[in-house]
C-alpha positions as CSV (number, residue, x, y, z in Angstrom):
1,M,138.1,-154.4,185.0
2,T,137.7,-150.9,186.2
3,R,136.5,-148.9,183.9
4,K,138.2,-145.2,183.6
5,P,136.0,-142.3,182.9
6,R,135.9,-140.5,179.9
7,I,137.1,-137.3,179.7
8,I,134.9,-134.8,177.1
9,N,137.2,-132.9,175.2
10,E,136.8,-129.6,174.0
11,V,135.5,-131.1,170.2
12,D,133.0,-133.5,172.1
13,H,131.5,-130.6,174.6
14,H,131.5,-128.1,171.1
15,I,129.4,-130.5,169.0
16,A,127.1,-131.5,172.0
17,Q,126.3,-127.9,172.2
18,R,125.9,-127.1,168.8
19,L,123.1,-129.9,168.4
20,Q,121.1,-128.7,171.3
21,L,121.5,-125.5,169.7
22,R,120.1,-126.8,166.3
23,R,117.1,-128.6,168.5
24,V,116.0,-125.7,170.0
25,M,116.6,-123.5,167.4
26,L,113.4,-125.6,165.1
27,G,111.7,-125.6,168.1
28,M,112.0,-129.4,168.3
29,S,112.1,-131.2,171.8
30,Q,114.4,-133.8,172.4
31,S,112.5,-136.6,172.7
32,D,111.3,-135.2,168.7
33,L,114.6,-135.4,167.3
34,A,115.2,-139.0,168.8
35,N,111.8,-140.3,167.3
36,R,112.9,-139.0,164.3
37,C,116.6,-140.9,164.9
38,G,114.9,-144.1,165.8
39,I,116.6,-143.9,169.4
40,S,116.0,-142.8,173.1
41,F,115.2,-139.2,173.9
42,Q,117.9,-140.2,176.9
43,Q,120.1,-140.8,174.5
44,I,119.7,-137.3,173.2
45,Q,120.2,-135.8,176.0
46,K,123.8,-137.9,176.3
47,Y,124.6,-135.9,173.5
48,E,123.7,-132.7,174.0
49,T,125.8,-133.1,177.5
50,A,128.7,-134.8,175.8
51,G,128.4,-137.0,178.1
52,N,128.1,-139.4,174.8
53,R,130.5,-139.3,172.0
54,I,128.6,-139.3,168.5
55,P,129.8,-141.7,166.1
56,A,130.0,-140.4,163.0
57,A,127.2,-142.3,161.3
58,R,124.8,-140.7,163.7
59,L,125.9,-136.9,163.5
60,F,124.5,-138.0,159.7
61,D,121.4,-138.8,160.9
62,L,121.2,-136.1,163.4
63,S,122.1,-133.8,160.6
64,Q,119.3,-134.7,158.3
65,A,116.7,-134.9,160.6
66,L,117.7,-131.3,162.0
67,E,117.5,-130.3,158.3
68,T,121.7,-129.2,158.3
69,P,124.9,-129.9,157.2
70,V,126.8,-132.1,159.0
71,A,129.4,-128.9,159.4
72,F,127.2,-126.7,161.2
73,F,128.5,-129.0,164.7
74,F,131.6,-128.0,163.8
75,L,131.3,-124.2,163.0
76,G,133.7,-122.5,165.2
77,L,136.0,-125.1,165.8
78,P,139.7,-124.0,165.2
79,G,141.0,-125.0,162.1
80,N,144.4,-126.3,160.9
81,F,146.9,-123.5,163.0
82,P,150.7,-123.2,162.6
83,P,152.1,-125.0,165.8
84,E,152.6,-121.9,167.5
85,T,149.1,-120.8,168.3
86,K,148.3,-124.6,169.3
87,S,148.9,-123.6,172.7
88,N,145.8,-120.8,172.2
89,R,143.6,-123.2,171.0
90,S,140.8,-123.1,173.3
91,M,140.3,-119.7,173.5
92,H,139.3,-120.3,170.0
93,V,136.4,-122.5,170.5
94,S,133.4,-120.8,171.0
95,E,131.9,-121.0,174.5
96,Q,128.7,-120.7,176.0
97,K,128.9,-117.9,178.5
98,E,126.1,-117.2,181.4
99,N,125.1,-113.7,180.6
100,D,125.9,-114.0,176.7
101,P,121.7,-113.9,175.6
102,L,123.1,-115.6,172.2
103,S,123.4,-118.7,174.7
104,K,120.1,-119.1,176.6
105,N,117.6,-121.3,174.8
106,E,115.0,-118.4,175.4
107,T,116.5,-116.4,173.0
108,L,116.6,-119.1,170.0
109,R,112.5,-119.9,171.1
110,L,112.0,-115.9,170.9
111,I,113.5,-115.9,167.5
112,N,112.2,-119.1,166.5
113,L,108.7,-117.4,167.6
114,Y,109.6,-114.1,165.8
115,W,110.2,-115.5,162.1
116,N,107.2,-118.0,162.1
117,L,104.6,-114.8,162.2
118,P,102.9,-115.6,159.3
119,S,103.8,-111.8,158.3
120,K,106.3,-109.0,157.7
121,S,103.6,-106.3,158.7
122,Q,103.5,-108.7,162.2
123,R,106.9,-108.8,163.0
124,N,107.3,-105.4,162.1
125,M,104.5,-104.9,165.1
126,V,106.4,-107.0,167.2
127,M,109.9,-105.1,166.6
128,K,108.2,-101.6,167.3
129,M,106.9,-102.9,170.7
130,L,110.2,-104.1,171.8
131,K,112.0,-100.9,170.7
132,S,109.2,-99.5,172.7
133,L,109.2,-101.0,175.6
134,N,113.2,-100.6,176.0
135,G,112.4,-97.0,175.3
136,I,113.9,-96.9,172.0
137,Q,113.1,-94.4,169.5
138,D,112.7,-94.8,165.5
């Protein structure tokens, strides 16, 4: 019996993106997350690419390991819209765009490093330096 390849739907893809987003926001590797959940890092890779659908119990485990509510993975998805808007549903799903700096791992690492600075004065110095480099006057 030949098995048909699974078609990745927009909800699975969205959840996969949110999983990767949260993991990177915390500065956690795929291996770290896998260890916390008792699974292989390859399984995390498959979840983050939507290659494997995440079962509900595993999503709960992931939310615990990532210290976020399960609802985090669904933020940005469309809710119950009237039938006339369902044809436009895909435009409501948040998509990562190639030129969007908020979709890049580098941005998430930068934010994480910034907020991990030990004092407000150090964060102010970093902000002042970034403004200066960009030619922005206070």
